[in-house]
C-alpha positions in Angstrom: 34.1 -3.0 30.7 35.4 -0.2 29.4 33.2 3.0 28.7 32.9 2.3 25.1 31.7 -1.1 25.6 28.8 0.0 28.1 28.0 2.7 25.4 27.9 -0.3 22.6 25.5 -2.2 24.7 23.1 0.3 25.3 22.9 1.4 21.5 22.3 -2.4 21.0 19.5 -2.3 24.0 17.9 0.8 22.3 17.8 -1.0 19.0 16.1 -4.3 20.3 13.6 -2.2 22.0 12.9 0.1 19.0 12.2 -3.4 16.9 10.1 -4.8 19.7 7.8 -1.7 19.9 7.3 -1.6 16.3 6.2 -5.0 16.2 3.9 -4.2 19.1 2.3 -1.4 17.4 2.1 -3.4 14.1 0.5 -6.4 15.5 -1.8 -4.7 18.1 -3.5 -2.8 15.7 -2.7 0.5 17.1 -1.2 1.9 14.2 -4.4 1.2 12.2 -6.4 2.8 14.7 -4.2 6.0 14.7 -4.2 6.3 11.2 -8.1 6.1 10.7 -8.3 8.7 13.3 -5.6 10.8 11.0 -8.1 10.1 7.9 -11.0 11.6 9.9 -9.3 14.9 9.7 -9.7 15.0 6.1 -13.0 13.2 5.5 -15.2 14.7 8.2 -15.6 18.6 9.4 -16.4 21.3 7.3 -15.7 21.2 3.7 -16.7 23.1 0.8 -18.0 21.3 -2.6 -15.5 22.6 -5.2 -16.9 20.6 -8.2 -19.1 17.6 -9.0 -18.8 16.0 -12.6 -18.8 12.5 -14.4 -16.2 10.8 -16.7 -16.3 8.1 -19.4 -14.1 5.4 -18.8 -15.2 2.8 -20.9 -12.0 3.0 -22.7 -9.6 3.5 -20.1 -6.6 0.9 -20.1 -4.3 2.9 -17.6 -4.7 4.5 -14.1 -2.1 6.6 -12.6 -3.2 7.9 -9.2 -0.9 10.5 -7.5 -1.6 12.1 -3.8 0.8 14.6 -2.4 -1.6 15.6 0.2 -5.4 15.9 1.3 -6.9 12.6 0.5 -8.3 10.7 -2.3 -11.2 7.8 -1.8 -12.1 5.5 -4.9 -15.1 3.2 -4.3 -17.6 1.1 -6.0 -20.1 2.7 -8.3 -22.2 2.2 -11.4 -20.2 5.2 -13.2 -17.2 7.1 -12.8 -18.5 10.3 -11.0 -16.1 12.8 -8.8 -16.5 15.1 -6.2 -14.1 17.5 -5.1 -13.8 19.1 -1.5 -12.0 21.9 -0.3 -11.3 21.0 3.7 -11.5 23.5 6.2 -8.4 22.5 8.5 -6.7 24.0 11.5 -3.2 23.3 9.9 -1.5 26.1 8.4 -1.5 26.0 4.4 1.6 26.8 2.6 -0.2 26.5 -0.9 -3.8 26.1 -2.0 -2.9 22.9 -3.4 -4.5 21.6 -6.4 -6.2 18.7 -8.4 -6.9 17.0 -11.7 -9.2 14.3 -12.6 -9.1 13.5 -16.1 -9.2 10.9 -18.9 -6.3 11.9 -21.1 -6.5 10.6 -25.0 -9.4 8.3 -24.2 -7.2 5.6 -22.5 -5.6 7.0 -19.8 -7.4 8.0 -15.9 -5.1 10.8 -14.5 -5.9 11.5 -10.8 -3.8 14.0 -9.2 -4.6 15.5 -5.8 -3.0 17.9 -3.2 -4.8 19.4 -0.7 -8.2 18.5 -1.6 -10.7 15.9 -0.6 -11.6 13.9 -3.6 -14.4 11.3 -3.6 -14.7 9.2 -6.7 -16.6 6.3 -7.6 -15.5 3.7 -10.4 -17.5 0.6 -11.7 -15.2 -2.4 -11.6 -12.5 -2.1 -14.3 -10.0 -4.1 -16.2 -6.7 -2.4 -17.1 -3.2 -3.0 -18.5 -1.7 -0.9 -15.9 -2.1 1.1 -13.1 0.1 3.3 -10.9 -0.7 4.6 -7.5 1.8 6.8 -5.6 1.3 8.6 -2.4 3.9 10.8 -0.9 1.5 12.6 2.0 -2.0 12.6 3.1 -4.2 9.6 2.5 -5.5 7.4 0.0 -8.5 4.5 0.0 -8.7 2.3 -3.0 -12.1 0.4 -2.5 -13.0 -0.8 -5.7 -12.3 -4.1 -7.7 -9.6 -3.5 -10.1 -7.8 -5.9 -12.4 -4.6 -4.9 -14.0 -2.0 -7.0 -16.0 0.7 -4.7 -14.2 0.4 -3.1 -10.8 2.3 -0.8 -8.7 1.8 1.3 -5.3 4.3 3.5 -4.3 4.2 5.1 -0.7 6.9 7.4 0.7 4.5 9.4 3.1 1.1 9.5 4.5 -0.9 6.5 4.4 -2.5 4.5 1.6 -5.0 1.5 1.6 -5.5 -0.2 -1.3 -8.5 -3.4 -1.6 -9.5 -6.1 -3.9 -6.7 -5.5 -6.8 -6.1 -8.5 -9.0 -3.1 -8.6 -11.2 -0.5 -11.1 -12.7 2.3 -8.7 -11.7 2.4 -6.2 -8.6 4.9 -4.1 -7.0 4.7 -2.4 -3.7 7.4 0.1 -2.6 7.3 1.7 0.9 10.0 4.1 2.1 7.9 5.9 4.7 4.4 6.0 6.1 1.9 3.2 6.2 0.8 0.7 3.3 -1.9 -1.7 3.4 -2.4 -3.6 0.2 -4.9 -6.8 -0.5 -4.1 -8.4 -3.9 -4.8 -11.5 -5.5 -2.6 -13.1 -8.2 -4.2 -14.0 -11.6 -2.8 -16.7 -14.0 -2.1 -13.6 -16.2 1.2 -12.0 -16.6 4.5 -13.1 -14.6 2.4 -14.3 -11.4 4.7 -12.3 -9.1 4.7 -9.8 -6.3 7.7 -7.5 -5.5 7.7 -5.8 -2.0 10.3 -3.4 -1.1 10.5 -1.6 2.4 13.0 0.8 3.4 11.1 2.7 6.0 7.7 2.7 7.3 5.2 0.2 7.8 3.7 -2.3 5.1 0.8 -4.6 5.4 0.3 -7.3 2.5 -2.4 -10.1 2.5 -1.6 -11.8 -0.8 -4.3 -14.2 -2.3 -3.7 -17.1 -4.5 -5.3 -20.1 -5.7 -5.8 -23.2 -4.0 -3.4 -25.9 -4.7 -0.8 -23.4 -6.2 2.8 -23.1 -5.5 4.6 -20.4 -4.1 8.4 -19.2 -3.9 9.5 -16.5 -1.5 12.9 -15.0 -1.9 14.0 -12.5 1.0 16.6 -10.1 1.3 16.6 -8.4 4.8 19.5 -6.0 5.3 17.2 -4.0 8.0 14.0 -3.6 9.8 11.7 -6.4 10.3 9.4 -8.6 8.5 6.6 -11.3 9.3 5.5 -13.9 6.8 2.4 -16.2 7.2 1.7 -19.0 4.8 -0.5 -22.0 5.5 -0.2 -21.3 9.1 3.2 -21.3 8.9 5.1 -18.2 10.2 8.6 -17.2 9.1 10.2 -13.9 10.5 13.3 -12.0 9.8 15.2 -8.9 11.5 18.2 -6.7 11.7 19.9 -8.8 8.5 18.8 -12.1 9.9 16.1 -14.2 8.1 15.0 -18.0 8.1 16.1 -18.4 4.3 14.0 -19.0 1.0 10.8 -20.6 1.4 9.2 -22.8 -1.3 5.5 -24.5 -1.2 5.1 -27.1 -4.1 2.0 -26.6 -6.5 0.8 -25.4 -9.7 1.0 -22.8 -11.1 4.0 -21.7 -8.8 3.9 -17.9 -7.9 7.1 -15.7 -6.7 7.2 -13.3 -4.1 10.2 -11.3 -3.5 11.0 -9.3 -0.4 13.6 -6.5 0.0 13.6 -5.1 3.6 16.2 -2.4 4.7 14.1 -0.6 7.5 10.7 -0.4 8.6 8.2 -3.1 9.4 6.7 -5.5 6.6 3.7 -8.1 7.4 2.8 -10.6 4.6 0.0 -13.0 5.1 -0.6 -15.5 2.1 -4.4 -16.8 1.7 -5.5 -19.6 -0.1 -8.6 -18.8 -2.1 -11.1 -21.7 -3.9 
């Protein structure tokens, strides 16, 4: 063989090895453990309480949450309460960061965090829309949230969203780590869109027992694994096993676009 052919085989072997390592890390849970340790940097250690206050969210219909650094944790509570901490870290700071947690015009809850540790409690809430974006740091959203439309955009850091109920949800991952647990309701379009161009994405999708599911895939790079009713489907490097359809009523739609990174989707049936 020529030198060029040897080089081509070597590059192909590296690509296959990279995919194998990525799949091993994702399935072994090592990535989740590492990110929990990363989260501990912002949650534990020395911290200075900056502000402590409550909010009236009784008329809130839209939530916009942005994390550009630091840490945001939203958990269940009987009322909306906020605690803001300034964390002592050994990482050099390029700026002091900023934060804003406020209700705008009575109906919009705005949460903007950069470089601070913000802990917030919320009662279970029903919304028209929720938008979450994470470009650095970490986010844990651990409160029952129902919204007609929901979107989670992760381009860096990590985000974990639990117990999201929506008729139309979108998860966009271009970097970092994202984990989303979503239940499709009978309101809205009954659809989920997952777009992964980098990083790692885990989606647990819950649909009613007896419902149908239509999965459309577009895999141009990276790797994907789908588990539905004990059946597994995979795709990687531009190859996939084609569309998947399970008959039932109502029929929900899952649209997947993967051009890089790794995506894991598990569909669970609920009573």
